[in-house]
C-alpha positions as CSV (number, residue, x, y, z in Angstrom):
1,M,60.3,-24.4,-54.9
2,N,58.9,-21.5,-57.0
3,D,57.5,-18.8,-54.7
4,T,54.1,-18.8,-56.5
5,A,53.6,-22.5,-55.6
6,K,51.3,-23.7,-52.9
7,P,53.1,-25.0,-49.7
8,M,54.4,-28.5,-50.0
9,H,53.1,-31.5,-48.0
10,A,55.2,-33.8,-45.9
11,P,56.7,-36.6,-48.0
12,M,54.3,-39.5,-48.7
13,T,56.8,-42.3,-48.0
14,Q,54.5,-45.2,-47.4
15,F,54.6,-46.2,-51.1
16,P,58.0,-47.0,-52.5
17,V,59.2,-45.5,-55.8
18,V,60.9,-47.9,-58.2
19,G,62.7,-46.2,-61.1
20,D,60.6,-43.1,-61.6
21,C,57.2,-44.8,-60.9
22,L,55.1,-45.1,-57.7
23,T,54.4,-48.6,-56.6
24,V,51.5,-49.9,-54.4
25,G,51.7,-53.4,-53.0
26,G,55.0,-53.8,-54.7
27,I,53.5,-53.2,-58.2
28,A,54.1,-50.2,-60.4
29,V,51.0,-48.1,-60.9
30,T,51.4,-48.3,-64.7
31,R,51.1,-52.1,-64.4
32,L,48.2,-51.8,-62.0
33,A,46.4,-49.5,-64.5
34,A,46.9,-52.2,-67.2
35,R,45.7,-54.9,-64.7
36,V,42.6,-52.9,-63.8
37,G,41.9,-52.2,-67.5
38,Q,41.0,-48.5,-67.0
39,T,41.6,-45.3,-65.2
40,P,40.6,-43.8,-62.8
41,F,40.8,-46.3,-60.0
42,Y,41.4,-46.6,-56.2
43,V,44.0,-49.0,-55.0
44,Y,44.5,-50.1,-51.3
45,D,47.6,-51.7,-49.9
46,R,46.9,-54.6,-47.5
47,R,50.4,-54.5,-46.1
48,L,49.8,-50.9,-44.9
49,L,46.4,-51.9,-43.5
50,S,48.0,-54.7,-41.4
51,E,50.9,-52.5,-40.3
52,R,48.6,-49.8,-39.0
53,V,46.8,-52.3,-36.8
54,V,50.1,-53.6,-35.5
55,Y,51.2,-50.0,-34.8
56,L,47.9,-49.4,-32.9
57,R,48.2,-52.5,-30.8
58,R,51.9,-51.6,-30.0
59,H,50.9,-48.2,-28.6
60,L,47.5,-48.7,-27.1
61,P,46.9,-50.7,-23.9
62,P,46.4,-54.4,-24.6
63,E,43.0,-54.3,-22.9
64,V,41.6,-52.0,-25.6
65,H,39.3,-53.6,-28.2
66,L,39.8,-52.2,-31.7
67,H,36.8,-51.8,-34.0
68,Y,36.8,-50.9,-37.7
69,A,34.2,-48.3,-38.7
70,I,33.2,-49.6,-42.1
71,K,31.8,-46.3,-43.4
72,A,35.4,-45.1,-43.9
73,N,35.9,-47.7,-46.6
74,P,33.2,-50.4,-47.2
75,M,34.9,-52.1,-50.1
76,P,34.1,-55.8,-49.4
77,A,37.7,-57.0,-49.9
78,V,39.0,-54.3,-47.5
79,V,36.4,-55.2,-44.9
80,Q,37.2,-58.9,-45.2
81,H,40.9,-58.1,-44.6
82,M,40.2,-55.8,-41.6
83,A,37.8,-58.4,-40.1
84,G,40.7,-60.7,-39.7
85,L,42.7,-58.1,-37.8
86,M,40.1,-56.3,-35.6
87,D,38.1,-57.2,-32.5
88,G,34.9,-55.8,-34.0
89,L,33.2,-54.0,-36.9
90,D,30.8,-51.0,-36.8
91,V,28.3,-50.3,-39.6
92,A,26.2,-47.4,-40.5
93,S,23.7,-48.8,-42.9
94,A,22.0,-52.1,-43.8
95,R,24.2,-52.5,-46.9
96,E,27.3,-52.2,-44.7
97,L,25.7,-54.7,-42.3
98,M,25.5,-57.2,-45.2
99,V,29.2,-56.7,-46.0
100,A,30.1,-57.2,-42.3
101,L,28.0,-60.3,-41.9
102,D,29.8,-61.9,-44.9
103,T,33.1,-61.8,-43.0
104,T,34.3,-64.1,-40.3
105,M,33.5,-61.6,-37.5
106,N,31.2,-62.9,-34.8
107,A,27.8,-61.0,-35.1
108,A,28.0,-60.2,-31.4
109,N,31.1,-58.0,-32.2
110,I,29.3,-56.0,-34.9
111,S,27.4,-52.9,-34.0
112,F,25.1,-50.5,-35.9
113,A,25.2,-46.8,-35.4
114,G,23.4,-44.0,-37.2
115,P,20.7,-41.4,-36.4
116,G,18.1,-42.5,-39.0
117,K,17.7,-46.2,-38.8
118,S,14.4,-47.4,-40.4
119,D,12.2,-50.0,-38.8
120,A,13.4,-52.4,-41.5
121,E,17.0,-51.8,-40.6
122,V,16.3,-52.2,-36.9
123,T,14.6,-55.5,-37.7
124,R,17.6,-56.7,-39.8
125,A,20.0,-55.8,-37.0
126,V,17.9,-57.6,-34.4
127,A,17.6,-60.7,-36.6
128,A,21.4,-60.7,-37.2
129,G,22.1,-60.7,-33.5
130,I,24.4,-57.6,-33.6
131,V,24.5,-54.8,-31.1
132,L,22.1,-52.0,-32.0
133,N,23.2,-48.6,-30.9
134,L,20.0,-46.8,-30.0
135,E,19.9,-43.1,-31.0
136,S,16.3,-42.2,-30.0
137,E,13.3,-43.3,-28.1
138,R,11.7,-44.3,-31.4
139,E,14.5,-46.7,-32.2
140,L,14.1,-48.4,-28.8
141,A,10.4,-48.9,-29.5
142,S,11.2,-50.3,-33.0
143,A,13.7,-52.7,-31.4
144,I,11.2,-53.9,-28.9
145,Q,8.6,-54.5,-31.6
146,A,11.2,-56.3,-33.8
147,G,12.2,-58.6,-30.9
148,E,8.6,-59.5,-30.2
149,R,7.9,-60.3,-33.8
150,L,11.0,-62.4,-34.2
151,G,11.0,-64.0,-30.7
152,I,14.6,-62.7,-30.2
153,T,15.9,-60.6,-27.4
154,P,17.6,-57.5,-29.0
155,K,21.1,-56.6,-28.1
156,V,21.3,-52.9,-27.5
157,A,23.6,-50.1,-26.4
158,V,22.8,-46.4,-26.0
159,R,24.6,-44.0,-28.2
160,V,25.1,-40.9,-26.1
161,N,25.4,-37.3,-27.2
162,P,27.8,-36.0,-24.6
163,D,27.7,-32.4,-23.2
164,F,31.3,-31.9,-24.5
165,E,33.0,-32.0,-27.9
166,L,36.4,-33.1,-29.2
167,R,38.3,-29.9,-29.2
168,G,40.0,-29.1,-32.6
169,S,38.0,-31.8,-34.4
170,S,37.3,-31.1,-38.1
171,M,33.9,-32.8,-37.6
172,K,32.2,-32.5,-34.3
173,M,29.9,-35.4,-33.5
174,G,28.9,-34.5,-29.9
175,G,28.3,-31.6,-27.6
176,G,25.4,-29.2,-28.1
177,A,22.4,-30.0,-30.2
178,K,23.1,-32.9,-32.5
179,Q,21.2,-35.4,-34.5
180,F,23.5,-38.2,-33.2
181,G,22.7,-40.2,-30.2
182,V,20.6,-39.4,-27.1
183,D,21.4,-36.3,-25.1
184,A,23.3,-37.3,-21.9
185,D,20.6,-35.8,-19.7
186,R,17.9,-37.9,-21.4
187,V,19.6,-41.3,-21.2
188,R,18.3,-42.3,-17.7
189,P,14.7,-42.8,-18.7
190,L,15.8,-44.7,-21.8
191,L,17.8,-47.1,-19.6
192,A,14.8,-47.6,-17.5
193,R,12.7,-48.6,-20.5
194,I,15.4,-51.0,-21.7
195,G,15.2,-52.7,-18.3
196,V,11.5,-52.9,-18.3
197,A,11.6,-54.5,-21.8
198,R,14.3,-56.9,-20.6
199,L,16.5,-56.3,-23.6
200,D,20.1,-57.5,-23.7
201,F,21.9,-54.3,-22.6
202,A,25.5,-54.0,-23.8
203,G,26.6,-50.6,-22.8
204,F,27.3,-47.2,-24.2
205,H,28.6,-45.6,-27.4
206,I,30.0,-42.1,-26.7
207,Y,31.5,-40.4,-29.7
208,S,32.5,-36.7,-29.7
209,G,34.4,-36.0,-32.9
210,S,36.6,-37.1,-35.7
211,Q,39.8,-36.3,-37.7
212,N,41.8,-34.8,-34.9
213,L,45.6,-34.5,-34.9
214,K,46.0,-33.1,-31.3
215,A,46.8,-35.8,-28.8
216,E,46.0,-33.6,-25.9
217,A,42.5,-33.0,-27.2
218,I,41.8,-36.8,-27.7
219,I,43.2,-37.6,-24.2
220,E,40.9,-35.0,-22.7
221,A,37.9,-36.3,-24.6
222,Q,38.6,-39.9,-23.6
223,A,38.9,-39.0,-19.9
224,K,35.5,-37.1,-20.1
225,T,34.0,-40.0,-22.0
226,L,34.9,-42.5,-19.3
227,D,33.7,-40.2,-16.6
228,L,30.4,-39.9,-18.4
229,A,30.1,-43.7,-18.7
230,Y,30.7,-44.1,-14.9
231,H,27.9,-41.6,-14.3
232,L,25.4,-43.2,-16.7
233,A,26.3,-46.7,-15.5
234,K,24.6,-45.9,-12.1
235,D,21.2,-46.3,-13.9
236,A,22.1,-49.1,-16.2
237,P,19.6,-52.0,-16.3
238,G,22.5,-54.5,-16.0
239,P,26.3,-54.8,-16.0
240,V,28.0,-52.5,-18.6
241,K,29.7,-54.9,-21.0
242,T,31.0,-52.3,-23.5
243,V,32.0,-48.7,-23.5
244,N,32.8,-47.5,-27.0
245,I,34.8,-44.3,-26.6
246,G,34.9,-43.6,-30.3
247,G,38.1,-42.6,-32.0
248,G,38.7,-39.3,-33.6
249,F,42.3,-40.2,-34.5
250,G,43.3,-38.1,-37.6
251,I,45.7,-38.4,-40.4
252,P,47.6,-35.5,-42.0
253,Y,46.2,-34.3,-45.3
254,F,47.4,-30.7,-45.7
255,P,50.7,-28.7,-45.6
256,G,51.9,-28.1,-42.1
257,E,50.0,-31.1,-40.6
258,V,52.0,-33.7,-38.7
259,P,51.0,-37.3,-37.7
260,L,49.2,-37.9,-34.4
261,D,51.2,-38.7,-31.3
262,L,49.7,-42.1,-30.7
263,A,52.2,-43.0,-27.9
264,A,51.0,-40.1,-25.8
265,I,47.4,-41.2,-26.2
266,G,48.2,-44.8,-25.4
267,A,50.1,-43.9,-22.2
268,A,47.3,-41.6,-20.9
269,L,44.6,-44.2,-21.8
270,A,46.5,-46.9,-19.9
271,E,46.3,-44.9,-16.7
272,R,42.6,-44.2,-17.2
273,L,41.9,-47.9,-17.8
274,L,43.1,-48.8,-14.3
275,E,40.2,-46.8,-12.9
276,A,37.8,-48.1,-15.5
277,K,38.6,-51.7,-14.5
278,A,37.7,-50.9,-10.9
279,R,34.5,-49.0,-11.7
280,L,33.2,-51.1,-14.6
281,P,34.8,-54.5,-14.0
282,E,32.8,-56.3,-16.8
283,A,33.2,-53.6,-19.4
284,R,35.4,-53.8,-22.6
285,V,36.7,-50.4,-23.7
286,V,36.4,-50.1,-27.4
287,V,38.2,-47.6,-29.6
288,E,36.4,-47.3,-32.9
289,L,38.5,-46.1,-35.9
290,G,38.0,-45.7,-39.6
291,R,40.1,-43.1,-41.3
292,Y,43.1,-43.8,-39.1
293,L,43.1,-47.4,-40.1
294,V,42.6,-47.1,-43.9
295,G,43.1,-43.5,-45.0
296,E,46.9,-43.6,-45.6
297,A,46.8,-47.1,-47.2
298,G,45.0,-46.0,-50.3
299,V,45.5,-43.8,-53.4
300,Y,43.4,-42.5,-56.2
301,I,44.9,-42.8,-59.7
302,C,43.8,-41.0,-62.8
303,R,45.3,-40.3,-66.2
304,V,46.2,-37.0,-67.9
305,T,44.1,-36.7,-71.0
306,D,45.0,-33.1,-72.0
307,R,47.6,-30.5,-71.2
308,K,46.4,-26.9,-71.6
309,I,47.9,-23.5,-71.1
310,S,45.5,-20.7,-70.1
311,R,47.0,-17.2,-69.7
312,G,50.3,-18.7,-68.7
313,Q,48.8,-21.2,-66.2
314,V,49.3,-25.0,-66.8
315,F,46.2,-27.2,-66.5
316,L,46.5,-31.0,-66.4
317,V,43.1,-32.3,-67.4
318,T,42.5,-35.8,-66.2
319,D,39.8,-38.5,-66.6
320,G,39.1,-38.4,-62.8
321,G,37.9,-35.6,-60.5
322,M,35.4,-34.4,-58.0
323,H,32.7,-37.0,-58.9
324,H,35.1,-39.7,-57.8
325,H,36.9,-37.9,-55.0
326,L,34.8,-35.2,-53.5
327,S,36.9,-34.5,-50.4
328,A,40.1,-33.9,-52.4
329,S,38.2,-31.3,-54.5
330,G,36.9,-29.3,-51.5
331,N,33.4,-30.7,-51.0
332,F,31.5,-28.6,-53.5
333,G,33.3,-25.5,-52.3
334,Q,31.7,-25.7,-48.9
335,V,35.0,-25.4,-47.1
336,I,38.2,-23.4,-47.6
337,R,39.9,-25.6,-50.0
338,K,43.4,-27.0,-49.4
339,N,45.4,-29.4,-51.6
340,Y,45.6,-33.0,-50.8
341,P,49.0,-34.5,-51.5
342,V,49.1,-35.0,-55.3
343,A,52.0,-36.1,-57.5
344,V,52.7,-37.3,-61.0
345,A,52.9,-41.0,-60.3
346,T,54.9,-41.8,-63.4
347,R,57.5,-39.1,-62.9
348,M,58.1,-39.3,-59.1
349,L,61.8,-38.4,-59.4
350,D,61.9,-36.1,-62.4
351,D,63.9,-33.0,-61.9
352,E,61.9,-31.0,-64.4
353,R,59.3,-29.3,-62.3
354,E,56.5,-26.7,-62.9
355,I,53.5,-25.1,-61.3
356,A,50.4,-26.9,-62.5
357,T,46.7,-27.2,-61.7
358,V,45.2,-30.7,-61.9
359,V,41.5,-30.8,-62.9
360,G,38.9,-33.3,-64.0
361,P,36.6,-33.5,-67.0
362,L,33.5,-32.0,-65.4
363,C,31.9,-28.7,-66.6
364,T,32.4,-26.9,-63.3
365,P,35.3,-24.9,-61.8
366,L,34.9,-27.0,-58.6
367,D,36.3,-30.0,-60.4
368,L,39.8,-29.5,-58.9
369,L,42.2,-32.1,-57.6
370,G,45.3,-29.9,-57.2
371,D,45.5,-26.1,-57.4
372,K,48.8,-24.5,-58.5
373,M,51.0,-27.3,-57.2
374,Y,54.7,-27.9,-57.7
375,L,54.7,-31.0,-59.8
376,A,56.9,-32.9,-62.2
377,R,56.2,-31.8,-65.8
378,A,53.5,-34.1,-67.0
379,D,52.0,-34.8,-70.4
380,V,49.1,-36.7,-71.9
381,G,49.2,-40.3,-70.7
382,D,51.0,-39.7,-67.4
383,L,49.3,-40.9,-64.2
384,I,48.3,-38.6,-61.4
385,V,48.1,-39.9,-57.8
386,V,46.1,-38.4,-55.0
387,F,47.5,-39.7,-51.7
388,Q,45.6,-40.2,-48.4
389,S,42.7,-41.6,-50.3
390,G,41.9,-44.8,-48.5
391,A,39.0,-43.3,-46.5
392,Y,35.9,-41.4,-47.5
393,G,36.8,-41.6,-51.2
394,L,34.6,-43.5,-53.6
395,T,31.5,-44.0,-51.5
396,A,31.6,-40.4,-50.2
397,S,31.5,-38.9,-53.7
398,P,28.7,-37.9,-56.1
399,L,29.5,-40.7,-58.6
400,K,26.6,-39.9,-60.9
401,F,27.4,-36.2,-61.2
402,L,27.4,-35.4,-65.0
403,S,27.1,-39.2,-65.7
404,H,30.8,-39.9,-66.3
405,P,32.0,-43.5,-65.8
406,E,32.7,-44.7,-62.2
407,P,36.2,-45.8,-61.0
408,L,37.1,-49.3,-59.9
409,E,38.7,-50.4,-56.6
410,I,41.3,-53.0,-56.0
411,L,43.2,-54.3,-52.9
412,V,46.7,-55.5,-53.5
């Protein structure tokens, strides 16, 4: 590799290469582009989705219930597929709730989390018969009122903001002052109000962080989460039926990152569940995952529309970019940017290589998909692939930015 290139990623081996072309779902990306009728587009591989669930069930204790956090990828076809593989679905908006209710998943195994649920959303959740994760005293009052209007007993759990965080997490969801959930030391009076209102109490949702590649940190957080659940259960208005211990399982995006040691997490959790069964005999322990389930099963494909040389530097200008894939671009420059795994999908095995920067069509220097990467020499018409794009891609991006066309999504 040229010494001026950025460090290389671990090989992306989940998608076979046939000839010189990347394939997804056994189909060459050139053929997929013709089938879709345009670039850019996202494509997700159902085989990889299914294999990830099998892998999880092999390494996690059989007593663990697996839930899919739809926010990671709410494409209806993906959610439909995951609903047939998972024990439950978790939503974060009324629109996601509609997608979840269109699947075969039992409503009792669908839950709704999020710090800003409107009264209308609370009412829809109560009417649907799903589990509403309460994140404030106001949400509890809203649920009680909705139940009285509808003549339905709301199913509720309490989302807890723990007094600890998931160490090494790229996104901390618990510990300290947070907008998520109810502070652990304020849960007791909320439980008392749930009891007085005679709501259908499900249990606790305790989530401390996401995108973590350190097994020891996740093991520690899971142990603390269960200990907190035992403590809170002393004041529960009824038997604890569910303890959602979150997820936090990460996937490698950047150079130097390695896959999570899932076997170690599973072994430690199996030991902890022996105590959980004794202390909370009626409780299902739920692991809620999003990115870990779908992130590696998807790619973003765009097409080179121009090849430019500026002061000796090669720029591959594409018809995709930041407005479609914000996280790959560096989130509006708010973080220290690192390159996602990027390749020339139509020249995967070419020996002719160069240092090139992959950019989109937007009038901002932030529209960057790959900065000074060691790539096959590409020209106009070649397809670029951004790997690790199955989670937080399309729906986590500013699609209307500069009013360029939106990409499509397919599941193959």
